[in-house]
C-alpha positions as CSV (number, residue, x, y, z in Angstrom):
1,M,77.1,-45.7,-62.4
2,K,79.2,-42.5,-63.0
3,F,79.3,-39.4,-60.8
4,I,80.2,-36.5,-63.0
5,F,80.8,-32.9,-61.7
6,Y,80.8,-29.9,-63.9
7,E,82.9,-26.8,-63.0
8,S,81.4,-23.4,-62.8
9,E,82.1,-21.2,-65.8
10,L,82.2,-17.6,-66.2
11,K,80.3,-16.9,-69.9
12,T,81.6,-13.8,-71.6
13,G,79.3,-11.0,-72.0
14,V,76.7,-12.5,-69.9
15,H,78.7,-12.9,-66.6
16,E,76.4,-15.7,-65.4
17,L,78.0,-18.0,-62.8
18,R,76.9,-21.6,-63.7
19,L,76.4,-23.5,-60.5
20,L,78.1,-26.9,-59.7
21,V,75.8,-29.7,-61.0
22,F,75.8,-33.1,-59.6
23,L,74.4,-35.8,-62.0
24,I,74.2,-39.6,-61.6
25,V,73.6,-41.3,-64.8
26,F,73.6,-44.8,-66.1
27,L,76.0,-45.6,-68.6
28,G,74.3,-46.2,-72.2
29,A,71.3,-44.2,-71.1
30,Y,71.1,-42.6,-74.4
31,P,71.6,-44.2,-77.9
32,A,74.8,-43.0,-79.9
33,I,74.1,-39.7,-81.3
34,G,73.6,-39.4,-85.1
35,Q,73.8,-35.4,-85.6
36,G,76.3,-34.0,-87.8
37,S,79.4,-33.1,-85.9
38,V,81.4,-31.3,-88.7
39,C,80.1,-29.1,-91.4
40,S,80.6,-31.4,-94.2
41,D,82.0,-35.1,-94.5
42,P,81.8,-36.4,-98.2
43,I,82.6,-40.1,-97.3
44,G,81.1,-40.8,-93.9
45,D,77.8,-39.6,-92.4
46,T,79.2,-36.9,-89.6
47,G,78.4,-33.9,-91.9
48,A,75.8,-31.5,-91.7
49,D,72.0,-33.2,-91.5
50,P,69.2,-31.7,-93.6
51,F,66.5,-29.6,-92.0
52,C,62.8,-29.3,-93.1
53,S,60.8,-26.6,-91.4
54,V,57.4,-28.5,-91.8
55,A,58.9,-31.6,-89.8
56,G,61.2,-29.8,-87.3
57,I,63.4,-32.0,-85.0
58,V,63.6,-33.1,-81.6
59,F,66.9,-35.0,-81.0
60,P,69.1,-35.9,-78.1
61,N,72.0,-33.7,-77.6
62,C,75.7,-34.5,-77.3
63,N,77.2,-34.3,-73.8
64,S,80.0,-35.2,-71.5
65,L,78.4,-38.2,-70.5
66,N,78.2,-39.8,-74.2
67,S,81.7,-41.1,-75.3
68,D,80.7,-41.1,-78.8
69,C,80.3,-37.5,-79.1
70,T,82.4,-34.8,-80.7
71,V,83.7,-32.6,-77.7
72,E,84.6,-29.4,-79.7
73,A,83.6,-28.3,-83.3
74,E,86.3,-28.2,-85.9
75,S,88.8,-25.6,-86.8
76,G,88.3,-23.4,-89.7
77,P,85.2,-21.5,-89.7
78,D,84.7,-18.1,-88.1
79,Y,82.3,-18.8,-85.2
80,G,81.6,-15.3,-84.5
81,C,79.8,-14.9,-81.5
82,L,80.4,-18.3,-80.2
83,I,83.5,-18.0,-77.7
84,S,83.4,-21.9,-77.4
85,Q,81.6,-24.3,-79.3
86,P,81.1,-27.8,-77.3
87,F,79.2,-30.7,-78.6
88,P,78.6,-29.3,-82.0
89,A,75.4,-30.3,-84.3
90,W,75.4,-29.2,-87.9
91,Y,72.2,-28.7,-90.1
92,Y,71.5,-27.4,-93.4
93,L,68.2,-26.2,-95.1
94,R,67.4,-25.1,-98.6
95,I,64.8,-22.6,-99.3
96,K,61.7,-23.2,-101.3
97,D,59.5,-20.4,-101.0
98,S,61.1,-17.1,-100.5
99,G,60.4,-14.8,-97.5
100,T,61.8,-14.3,-94.0
101,M,62.0,-17.2,-91.6
102,E,61.8,-17.3,-87.9
103,F,63.2,-20.5,-85.8
104,T,63.2,-21.2,-82.1
105,I,66.0,-23.5,-80.7
106,V,65.1,-24.8,-77.3
107,Q,67.3,-27.2,-75.0
108,T,65.7,-29.0,-71.9
109,Q,66.4,-31.9,-69.9
110,N,63.3,-34.1,-71.2
111,E,62.2,-34.6,-74.6
112,D,58.8,-33.0,-73.9
113,G,60.5,-29.9,-73.1
114,T,60.1,-30.2,-69.0
115,G,62.9,-30.7,-66.6
116,T,66.0,-28.8,-66.4
117,Q,66.6,-25.7,-68.7
118,L,70.0,-26.1,-70.4
119,D,71.9,-23.4,-72.1
120,V,72.0,-23.6,-75.9
121,D,73.8,-21.6,-78.6
122,F,73.8,-21.2,-82.3
123,I,75.1,-19.5,-85.5
124,C,73.6,-19.7,-89.0
125,Y,75.7,-18.8,-92.2
126,G,74.6,-18.2,-95.8
127,P,73.4,-18.1,-98.5
128,F,75.2,-20.8,-100.3
129,D,74.7,-22.6,-103.6
130,N,75.1,-25.9,-101.9
131,P,75.6,-27.1,-98.1
132,V,79.2,-28.7,-98.8
133,T,81.5,-26.4,-100.7
134,P,81.1,-23.4,-98.1
135,C,82.7,-25.7,-95.4
136,A,84.8,-24.3,-94.0
137,S,86.4,-21.5,-95.8
138,D,83.2,-19.8,-96.5
139,L,82.0,-19.8,-92.9
140,T,83.0,-16.3,-92.5
141,F,81.9,-13.1,-90.5
142,S,80.7,-11.7,-93.7
143,N,78.5,-14.8,-94.3
144,T,77.0,-14.9,-90.7
145,I,73.2,-14.4,-90.6
146,S,72.5,-14.7,-87.0
147,C,74.3,-15.6,-83.9
148,S,73.5,-16.0,-80.1
149,Y,75.8,-16.8,-77.2
150,S,73.5,-15.9,-74.4
151,S,72.8,-17.9,-71.2
152,S,68.9,-18.6,-72.2
153,Y,67.8,-22.2,-72.8
154,T,65.7,-20.5,-75.7
155,E,67.3,-19.1,-78.7
156,F,65.7,-17.1,-81.7
157,M,67.1,-17.1,-85.1
158,T,66.0,-15.4,-88.1
159,I,66.9,-15.6,-91.6
160,P,65.7,-12.5,-93.7
161,N,64.6,-12.1,-97.1
162,A,65.5,-15.9,-97.8
163,E,65.5,-16.7,-101.7
164,A,64.3,-19.8,-103.2
165,G,67.0,-22.2,-103.9
166,E,69.5,-20.8,-101.5
167,Y,71.1,-23.2,-98.7
168,Y,71.8,-22.2,-95.1
169,L,74.1,-24.0,-92.6
170,V,73.4,-23.8,-88.7
171,L,75.5,-25.0,-86.0
172,I,73.9,-25.7,-82.5
173,T,76.2,-26.0,-79.5
174,N,75.5,-27.6,-76.1
175,F,77.2,-25.0,-73.7
176,S,75.7,-26.8,-70.7
177,Q,77.5,-30.0,-71.7
178,L,74.5,-31.9,-69.6
179,P,72.3,-34.7,-71.3
180,G,69.1,-33.4,-72.7
181,F,67.2,-32.9,-75.8
182,I,67.3,-29.8,-78.5
183,N,64.0,-28.7,-80.3
184,F,64.6,-27.0,-83.6
185,Q,61.5,-25.8,-85.1
186,K,60.4,-22.8,-87.8
187,T,58.1,-20.8,-85.8
188,G,57.1,-17.9,-88.3
189,G,57.8,-15.9,-91.2
190,T,56.6,-16.5,-95.1
191,G,59.4,-18.3,-96.3
192,V,59.3,-22.2,-96.6
193,T,62.1,-24.8,-96.8
194,D,62.4,-27.5,-99.4
195,C,61.7,-30.9,-97.7
196,S,62.5,-32.7,-100.7
197,I,66.2,-32.9,-99.2
198,L,64.6,-35.3,-96.6
199,E,63.1,-37.6,-99.2
200,V,65.8,-40.3,-99.7
201,L,67.1,-40.2,-96.2
202,L,68.0,-44.0,-95.2
203,G,68.5,-43.2,-91.7
204,P,71.6,-43.3,-89.5
205,N,74.2,-46.2,-89.7
206,Q,73.2,-49.5,-88.3
207,T,74.9,-52.1,-86.3
208,V,73.2,-55.4,-86.2
209,C,73.7,-59.0,-85.2
210,E,74.9,-61.6,-87.9
211,G,72.3,-63.5,-89.3
212,E,69.7,-60.8,-89.5
213,T,68.6,-59.0,-92.3
214,V,68.4,-55.2,-92.9
215,A,65.8,-54.2,-95.0
216,L,66.6,-50.7,-96.5
217,N,63.7,-48.3,-98.1
218,G,64.8,-45.5,-100.2
219,T,61.2,-44.8,-101.5
220,T,60.9,-41.2,-103.0
221,D,57.8,-39.4,-104.2
222,G,58.2,-38.7,-107.9
223,A,61.3,-41.0,-108.2
224,V,61.5,-42.5,-111.6
225,S,64.6,-44.8,-111.1
226,Y,66.6,-46.2,-108.2
227,E,70.2,-47.6,-108.4
228,W,72.1,-49.2,-105.4
229,A,76.0,-49.5,-104.9
230,I,78.3,-50.3,-102.2
231,F,81.5,-48.8,-101.2
232,N,84.6,-50.6,-102.6
233,E,87.3,-50.3,-100.0
234,S,90.1,-51.3,-102.2
235,T,89.2,-48.8,-104.9
236,S,87.6,-46.2,-102.9
237,V,84.5,-45.8,-105.1
238,Y,81.1,-47.2,-105.1
239,D,80.4,-50.3,-107.1
240,M,76.9,-50.6,-108.6
241,L,74.8,-53.4,-107.4
242,I,73.5,-55.1,-110.9
243,G,69.8,-55.6,-110.9
244,E,69.0,-53.5,-107.7
245,T,66.6,-51.1,-109.1
246,T,63.8,-51.0,-106.8
247,P,63.6,-48.6,-103.6
248,F,64.3,-51.5,-101.5
249,L,67.4,-53.5,-100.6
250,N,67.8,-56.3,-98.3
251,V,71.5,-56.3,-96.5
252,T,73.1,-59.3,-95.0
253,T,76.7,-58.4,-95.4
254,S,78.7,-55.4,-93.6
255,G,79.4,-52.2,-96.1
256,R,78.8,-48.9,-97.0
257,Y,75.6,-48.6,-99.2
258,Q,74.4,-45.8,-101.5
259,I,71.2,-45.2,-103.3
260,S,70.8,-42.8,-106.1
261,V,67.2,-41.7,-107.0
262,E,66.2,-39.7,-110.1
263,D,63.0,-37.5,-110.4
264,T,60.9,-36.6,-113.2
265,E,63.0,-33.4,-113.8
266,G,66.1,-35.3,-114.2
267,D,67.6,-34.4,-111.0
268,V,69.4,-37.0,-109.0
269,V,69.9,-37.2,-105.2
270,T,72.1,-39.5,-103.3
271,D,72.0,-40.7,-99.6
272,E,74.0,-43.4,-98.1
273,I,74.3,-45.6,-94.9
274,E,76.6,-48.1,-93.4
275,I,75.5,-51.2,-92.0
276,T,77.9,-53.3,-89.8
277,F,77.2,-57.0,-88.7
278,V,78.4,-57.9,-85.3
279,D,79.4,-61.6,-84.6
280,R,77.0,-63.0,-82.3
281,P,78.7,-63.6,-78.7
282,L,80.3,-67.0,-78.4
283,V,80.1,-68.8,-75.0
284,N,82.9,-71.2,-73.3
285,A,83.0,-74.5,-74.8
286,S,83.3,-75.8,-71.4
287,V,82.1,-74.0,-68.1
288,P,83.2,-75.4,-64.9
289,D,80.4,-76.3,-62.3
290,L,79.7,-74.4,-59.3
291,V,79.8,-76.4,-55.9
292,E,78.7,-74.8,-52.6
293,C,78.5,-76.4,-49.0
294,A,74.9,-76.7,-47.9
295,S,73.1,-73.6,-46.2
296,S,71.9,-75.7,-43.4
297,V,72.6,-79.3,-42.1
298,M,69.1,-79.4,-41.5
299,N,68.6,-79.5,-45.3
300,Q,71.8,-80.9,-47.0
301,D,70.5,-80.4,-50.7
302,V,70.1,-76.4,-50.8
303,S,72.5,-73.8,-50.9
304,I,72.9,-70.0,-51.9
305,F,74.9,-69.7,-55.1
306,D,76.5,-66.5,-56.9
307,L,76.2,-67.5,-60.6
308,T,78.6,-64.9,-61.6
309,K,81.4,-67.1,-60.2
310,N,80.6,-69.4,-63.3
311,N,83.6,-68.1,-65.4
312,I,81.7,-67.3,-68.5
313,N,83.8,-65.4,-70.7
314,I,82.4,-62.1,-71.9
315,P,83.8,-60.7,-75.4
316,E,86.1,-58.0,-75.4
317,T,84.5,-55.9,-78.0
318,P,85.1,-52.1,-77.9
319,N,82.3,-49.8,-77.3
320,L,79.8,-52.8,-77.1
321,D,78.2,-53.6,-73.9
322,Y,77.6,-57.2,-72.8
323,K,75.8,-59.2,-70.2
324,I,74.7,-62.7,-69.0
325,V,71.6,-63.9,-69.0
326,Y,70.9,-67.0,-66.6
327,Y,68.1,-69.4,-66.8
328,A,67.1,-72.0,-63.8
329,N,66.6,-74.9,-66.4
330,E,66.2,-75.9,-70.0
331,E,62.5,-75.3,-70.0
332,N,62.8,-71.6,-68.7
333,Y,65.7,-71.2,-71.2
334,N,63.6,-72.3,-74.2
335,S,60.4,-70.2,-72.8
336,E,62.8,-67.3,-72.4
337,K,62.3,-67.1,-68.4
338,P,65.3,-65.8,-67.1
339,I,66.4,-65.6,-63.6
340,P,65.5,-62.2,-62.2
341,E,68.8,-60.2,-61.9
342,S,68.3,-59.5,-58.2
343,E,68.8,-63.3,-57.5
344,I,71.7,-63.8,-59.7
345,S,74.4,-63.6,-56.8
346,A,72.0,-65.1,-54.4
347,F,70.5,-67.9,-56.4
348,K,68.8,-70.9,-54.1
349,N,68.8,-74.2,-56.1
350,T,65.5,-76.3,-56.2
351,D,67.6,-79.4,-57.4
352,N,70.7,-81.0,-56.6
353,P,72.4,-80.9,-58.9
354,Q,71.0,-78.4,-61.0
355,T,72.0,-77.3,-64.6
356,I,71.9,-73.8,-65.0
357,Y,71.5,-72.3,-68.6
358,A,73.3,-69.0,-69.9
359,S,73.3,-66.7,-72.9
360,I,75.7,-63.7,-73.6
361,V,73.9,-60.9,-74.8
362,N,74.7,-57.7,-76.5
363,T,72.7,-55.3,-74.8
364,A,73.3,-52.3,-77.4
365,L,72.2,-54.8,-80.2
366,D,69.9,-57.2,-78.3
367,C,72.2,-59.8,-79.8
368,V,72.0,-63.4,-78.1
369,S,74.4,-66.3,-78.4
370,D,73.3,-68.9,-80.6
371,V,73.8,-71.5,-78.2
372,P,73.6,-71.2,-74.3
373,A,76.5,-72.2,-71.9
374,Q,75.5,-75.0,-69.4
375,F,77.1,-75.7,-66.1
376,D,75.5,-77.8,-63.0
377,I,75.3,-76.2,-59.6
378,L,75.8,-78.8,-56.7
379,V,75.4,-78.8,-53.1
380,T,78.0,-80.7,-50.9
381,P,76.7,-81.9,-47.7
382,L,77.8,-80.1,-44.1
383,P,79.9,-82.6,-42.0
384,F,78.5,-84.0,-39.0
385,F,78.9,-87.0,-36.4
386,M,77.2,-90.4,-37.3
387,D,75.9,-90.6,-33.7
388,N,74.4,-87.1,-32.9
389,E,72.2,-88.2,-30.3
390,S,75.3,-88.6,-27.8
391,F,76.2,-85.0,-28.0
392,I,73.1,-83.5,-26.7
393,G,71.8,-81.8,-23.6
394,K,73.5,-82.8,-20.1
395,R,75.1,-86.2,-18.9
396,S,76.0,-87.1,-15.7
397,V,79.5,-88.9,-15.6
398,C,80.6,-91.4,-12.8
399,V,84.0,-90.1,-11.2
400,F,86.2,-91.2,-8.6
401,Q,86.7,-88.7,-5.5
402,D,89.7,-87.1,-7.7
403,G,87.5,-86.6,-10.7
404,T,89.0,-89.5,-12.5
405,P,86.1,-91.0,-14.5
406,Q,85.2,-94.4,-13.6
407,N,84.6,-95.2,-17.1
408,A,86.4,-94.0,-20.4
409,V,84.4,-90.7,-21.6
410,E,84.9,-89.8,-25.2
411,L,83.1,-87.1,-27.1
412,G,82.7,-86.8,-30.9
413,E,84.1,-89.0,-33.8
414,D,87.0,-89.4,-35.7
415,L,85.2,-88.7,-39.2
416,E,88.3,-89.2,-41.2
417,K,88.2,-93.0,-40.1
418,I,84.5,-93.3,-41.4
419,D,85.2,-91.5,-44.9
420,G,88.8,-91.1,-45.5
421,Q,88.7,-87.2,-46.0
422,K,90.3,-84.6,-43.9
423,Y,88.8,-82.8,-40.9
424,I,89.7,-80.2,-38.5
425,Y,88.0,-80.0,-35.4
426,D,87.5,-76.7,-33.0
427,W,86.9,-77.8,-29.5
428,T,85.9,-75.5,-26.7
429,P,87.5,-76.0,-24.3
430,D,90.5,-76.8,-26.4
431,N,91.2,-80.4,-26.8
432,L,94.5,-81.7,-26.9
433,D,97.0,-82.6,-29.8
434,I,98.2,-86.3,-28.9
435,D,99.0,-87.3,-32.5
436,G,101.3,-84.1,-33.0
437,D,99.6,-82.8,-36.2
438,G,99.2,-79.4,-35.0
439,K,95.3,-79.7,-34.7
440,E,93.1,-80.5,-32.2
441,D,92.3,-84.3,-31.9
442,A,89.1,-85.4,-33.1
443,I,87.9,-87.1,-30.2
444,F,87.8,-85.3,-26.9
445,V,88.9,-87.8,-24.3
446,V,87.6,-86.3,-20.7
447,T,90.5,-87.3,-18.1
448,E,89.4,-85.2,-15.2
449,L,86.0,-83.9,-14.4
450,T,85.7,-82.2,-10.9
451,E,82.7,-79.9,-11.8
452,E,80.4,-79.3,-14.6
453,Q,81.5,-78.7,-17.7
454,N,80.4,-77.6,-21.1
455,Y,81.6,-78.7,-24.4
456,T,81.4,-77.6,-27.8
457,V,82.8,-78.5,-31.3
458,S,82.9,-77.2,-34.7
459,I,83.8,-79.6,-37.7
460,T,85.4,-78.5,-40.7
461,R,85.8,-81.0,-43.8
462,V,89.0,-79.7,-45.8
463,G,88.4,-79.4,-49.6
464,G,90.9,-80.0,-52.3
465,S,89.6,-77.9,-55.0
466,A,86.8,-75.7,-56.5
467,M,85.0,-79.1,-56.7
468,I,85.4,-80.1,-53.3
469,P,85.1,-76.8,-51.2
470,T,85.8,-76.4,-47.6
471,C,82.7,-76.9,-45.5
472,T,82.2,-76.2,-41.7
473,N,79.5,-77.1,-39.3
474,A,78.8,-76.5,-35.7
475,I,75.1,-77.6,-35.9
476,N,73.8,-80.9,-34.6
477,P,71.2,-82.2,-37.2
478,E,69.3,-84.0,-34.6
479,T,68.2,-80.8,-32.9
480,G,69.2,-77.9,-35.0
481,E,71.1,-76.3,-32.4
482,K,74.9,-75.9,-32.0
483,Y,76.8,-79.1,-31.0
484,E,77.0,-78.7,-27.1
485,I,77.1,-81.0,-24.2
486,T,77.4,-80.7,-20.6
487,L,79.0,-83.2,-18.5
488,I,78.2,-83.2,-14.6
489,P,80.4,-85.3,-12.4
490,T,78.8,-87.6,-10.0
491,A,80.1,-90.1,-7.3
492,A,79.6,-92.4,-4.7
493,P,79.3,-90.9,-1.4
494,N,82.3,-90.6,0.9
495,K,80.3,-91.7,4.2
496,V,76.9,-92.1,5.3
497,N,75.9,-90.6,8.5
498,Y,72.5,-90.8,10.0
499,E,70.1,-89.0,12.5
500,V,67.8,-90.7,15.0
501,R,65.1,-87.9,15.6
502,E,63.3,-89.6,18.8
503,E,65.1,-90.2,22.0
504,A,65.7,-93.9,23.1
505,F,62.8,-96.4,24.3
506,F,60.3,-94.3,21.9
507,D,57.6,-96.1,20.7
508,S,58.4,-95.4,16.9
509,Y,61.4,-94.2,15.3
510,T,62.5,-92.1,12.3
511,I,66.0,-92.4,11.0
512,S,67.4,-89.8,8.3
513,A,70.6,-90.9,6.4
514,I,72.9,-88.1,5.7
515,P,75.3,-88.8,2.8
516,E,78.7,-87.1,3.2
517,F,80.1,-86.3,-0.4
518,S,82.3,-83.8,-2.2
519,I,81.4,-84.7,-6.0
520,G,77.7,-84.5,-7.2
521,D,74.4,-83.7,-5.7
522,V,72.3,-85.2,-3.1
523,S,69.7,-85.9,-5.8
524,D,72.2,-88.6,-7.2
525,Y,71.6,-91.0,-4.6
526,E,69.0,-93.3,-3.4
527,Y,68.9,-95.2,-0.1
528,Q,68.1,-98.6,1.4
529,L,67.5,-99.9,5.0
530,N,68.8,-103.4,5.8
531,D,67.5,-105.5,2.8
532,G,64.7,-103.5,2.2
533,E,63.7,-101.6,-1.1
534,Y,65.8,-98.6,-2.5
535,Q,64.1,-95.3,-2.3
536,D,64.8,-91.9,-3.3
537,S,64.1,-90.4,0.1
538,P,66.6,-90.9,2.9
539,I,64.0,-90.7,5.5
540,F,62.7,-93.9,7.2
541,T,59.8,-93.8,9.5
542,N,57.8,-95.9,12.0
543,L,60.4,-98.1,12.9
544,S,60.6,-100.2,16.1
545,S,63.6,-100.8,18.3
546,G,66.1,-103.1,16.9
547,D,69.2,-103.1,14.7
548,Y,69.5,-101.2,11.5
549,M,72.0,-100.3,8.7
550,I,71.5,-97.8,5.7
551,T,73.1,-98.4,2.4
552,I,73.4,-95.6,-0.1
553,R,74.0,-96.1,-3.8
554,N,74.6,-93.8,-6.8
555,K,71.5,-93.7,-9.2
556,F,74.0,-93.5,-12.3
557,G,75.8,-96.6,-11.2
558,C,78.9,-95.1,-9.5
559,T,80.7,-97.4,-7.4
560,P,81.0,-98.5,-4.4
561,E,77.8,-98.7,-2.6
562,I,78.2,-97.1,1.0
563,R,77.1,-98.4,4.2
564,S,76.4,-96.7,7.4
565,E,77.6,-98.1,11.0
566,L,75.0,-100.5,13.0
567,I,72.3,-98.6,14.2
568,E,70.9,-99.6,17.4
569,L,67.8,-98.3,18.6
570,L,66.7,-99.5,22.3
571,G,63.5,-100.8,23.3
572,Y,61.6,-103.3,25.6
573,P,59.0,-105.9,25.1
574,K,55.5,-104.8,26.4
575,Y,54.9,-108.3,27.7
576,F,56.4,-111.6,28.3
577,T,54.6,-115.3,28.9
578,P,57.2,-117.3,31.1
579,N,55.3,-120.5,30.6
580,G,58.3,-122.5,29.1
581,D,57.2,-122.8,25.5
582,G,60.4,-121.2,24.3
583,F,58.5,-117.9,23.4
584,H,58.6,-114.7,25.4
585,D,59.9,-116.6,28.2
586,R,62.1,-114.2,29.8
587,W,62.0,-110.2,29.6
588,S,65.0,-108.2,29.0
589,L,65.6,-104.5,27.3
590,V,66.5,-104.6,23.5
591,N,69.8,-103.5,22.3
592,I,71.0,-102.9,26.0
593,E,73.6,-105.7,25.6
594,D,76.4,-103.3,24.3
595,Q,76.2,-100.9,27.2
596,S,78.0,-102.8,30.2
597,T,77.7,-99.6,32.5
598,A,74.0,-99.9,32.2
599,Q,71.8,-100.5,35.4
600,I,68.2,-102.4,35.1
601,Y,65.8,-102.7,38.0
602,I,62.3,-104.4,38.0
603,F,59.9,-103.6,40.5
604,D,56.2,-104.9,41.5
605,R,53.4,-102.1,41.3
606,Y,53.9,-101.3,45.0
607,G,57.5,-100.1,44.2
608,K,59.3,-103.3,45.5
609,L,62.4,-104.2,43.9
610,L,62.2,-107.7,42.5
611,K,65.3,-107.9,40.3
612,Q,68.4,-106.2,39.1
613,L,69.5,-107.3,35.7
614,R,72.8,-107.2,34.1
615,A,73.1,-105.6,30.7
616,G,73.5,-108.5,28.1
617,G,72.1,-110.9,30.9
618,S,69.4,-113.6,30.3
619,G,66.7,-111.4,31.4
620,W,64.1,-111.8,34.1
621,D,62.2,-115.1,34.3
622,G,59.1,-113.7,36.1
623,T,60.3,-115.1,39.7
624,Y,61.0,-113.4,42.8
625,N,63.0,-115.9,45.4
626,G,62.2,-118.7,43.3
627,R,58.3,-118.1,43.4
628,N,56.3,-117.4,40.3
629,M,55.0,-113.9,40.5
630,P,51.6,-113.3,39.4
631,S,50.2,-112.1,36.3
632,S,50.4,-108.3,36.6
633,E,51.7,-105.1,35.4
634,Y,55.3,-104.5,36.5
635,W,57.7,-101.5,36.3
636,F,61.5,-100.9,35.4
637,R,64.1,-98.3,35.4
638,V,67.3,-98.4,33.4
639,E,70.1,-96.2,33.6
640,F,72.0,-96.0,30.3
641,D,74.0,-94.0,27.7
642,D,71.7,-92.7,25.4
643,P,73.2,-93.4,21.6
644,T,70.7,-91.1,19.8
645,S,72.3,-88.2,21.7
646,L,75.2,-86.5,19.9
647,D,77.1,-86.5,23.4
648,T,75.8,-89.9,24.5
649,K,74.9,-88.5,27.9
650,R,73.7,-90.5,30.7
651,R,70.0,-90.9,31.1
652,V,67.3,-92.7,33.1
653,F,64.2,-94.0,31.6
654,S,61.3,-95.8,33.5
655,G,58.6,-97.9,31.9
656,S,56.2,-100.6,32.7
657,F,55.1,-104.2,30.9
658,S,52.7,-107.0,31.6
659,L,53.7,-110.5,32.8
660,I,51.0,-112.9,31.3
661,R,50.7,-116.5,32.5
């Protein structure tokens, strides 16, 4: 796309300031202009074109955006009122019937007369005996018939009292220099132009593809004979084409062809056309394949390709535009279903590998290469760990109290040892470079873990050429999320404390275990009372008096298991049976034996002291002064240090029990 600016101009005699015009146009928006750019050209086809008032003409103008156009009119003629002559278009006309003739010349942006109105100017010379010899010495002030340099987009030209057989030359210029169309028509007067000058017109020169045939048709009303000739570049004359005596000629080789037509009155009129055959574009004999990394680790056979990276060479032919047309497969190539242009630089493959077909097209001639180029597009999978499930979520790691893992903890894999290719690992936090190669090691060895730590990694497989690209991946194919794992340290407790909720000699006790730890969480532990089953709760209920010990172990297998000190819960039997059977023959307090300062007293129901016991002694046998006491309810009082109290304060407890005989 070209951005073109036109400077404002001041037109002499009109004093009109042309505004700055901004245009955005596409190259090649208009075909090459075939209008005559000079007054006469005896060899080529750039001389004045014939004009017939019956047909009139509407033609695309020459302008600053068309590099094929002649920018300024030739030197030599007296251009009269035309102070400047940009982009000349020459025409000649011959008078058939005498009389005055009126013409209108209009220039607009669009072919149908709509759009922006564009300034057009003209000058008309005559009369002459022919349209060639007056060029350019007879184009003088005295031979000027009409001229206008106004700022209007509509000009009016009059040829007064024209005589039959006379020739007139007209120069039309595009003062605006902008792209548009010129409409040149006879709009009044009794004079009539001779349209026979158009009858043998072969049309503009043609450029076509090799292998095609150009069918020329010089059919002319009233013709009695036709002759064809081709210009000889060596001799600069036309050589007759023997046997070509019809108005038709099929042309298959480049050259300048001429037709001569004789009518019934013996007049001979000639016309010529140049045909140029252009070689069809050739594609590379060998086009390298395109290889890309997979777009997603979840679908390792799909990627997005820029097909323009295929290095298909476009011919370097001046003034000819080329493009490459791509096809997704051979079937689409054969059925002429190309890949849309919007998808060429972002083409998503459907197979892996997939063969792409491509043709080079001469856009001006719609000329296509004989055979297509072919190349494969291949998808290289992204790198990933073989054991992806081990790099997911959160994991508890057993450590010692200093944070050292109890067992080796390694993250990731050394993929180079698996497939022999080169890899780069980007760890967060940064990993060590133990091997000293300047890159982070493949495997992250965790040597210390005192708090929760998050680890991520990106894997890059290093390529070595266009066929082995460098691919990077940080997505876990198991989850579709990034490679990320959180390690949580956990350890055995340092110590087990406990709490007894009830006071000594209570009927039912509750013990709560209290782990003391610096690493991990309380939820990491489970608890055992004596040799019972392990449980998640640290609370043990409905306990009778006796000896207890709590063991705590880590749920994740962290060692060691930690045990509490012996927990002695004080109690007393509710009855005893001193009958000598060896069961419950003596009465004493439970777990009082370790308290040497404890004082135990036994009373009858009337408060009479029957016995004072020593802590750790054999207990009471149910006698008083050697005599068996009767079955009855007896009372006791104990003075002791309460082990359930934090300050082990001195307490007194009284209770009753039964003697049963």
